[in-house]
Wavefront OBJ file of the C-alpha trace (Angstrom):
o trace
v 6.639 9.792 7.320
v 4.518 7.297 9.173
v 1.429 8.204 7.037
v 3.326 7.550 3.983
v 4.078 4.209 5.030
v 0.472 3.240 5.624
v -0.350 4.411 2.167
v 2.405 2.360 0.646
v 1.017 -0.711 2.384
v -2.416 -0.061 1.090
v -0.940 0.445 -2.440
v 1.040 -2.736 -2.068
v -2.223 -4.659 -0.917
v -4.153 -3.303 -3.859
v -1.452 -4.192 -6.393
v -1.216 -7.645 -4.976
v -4.961 -8.147 -5.185
v -4.876 -6.787 -8.870
v -2.337 -9.267 -9.746
l 1 2 3 4 5 6 7 8 9 10 11 12 13 14 15 16 17 18 19
């Protein structure tokens, strides 16, 4: 579950940069 959280954070960061 912890690993999933890290992945979510990375995805969120990528999405923010893309925006």
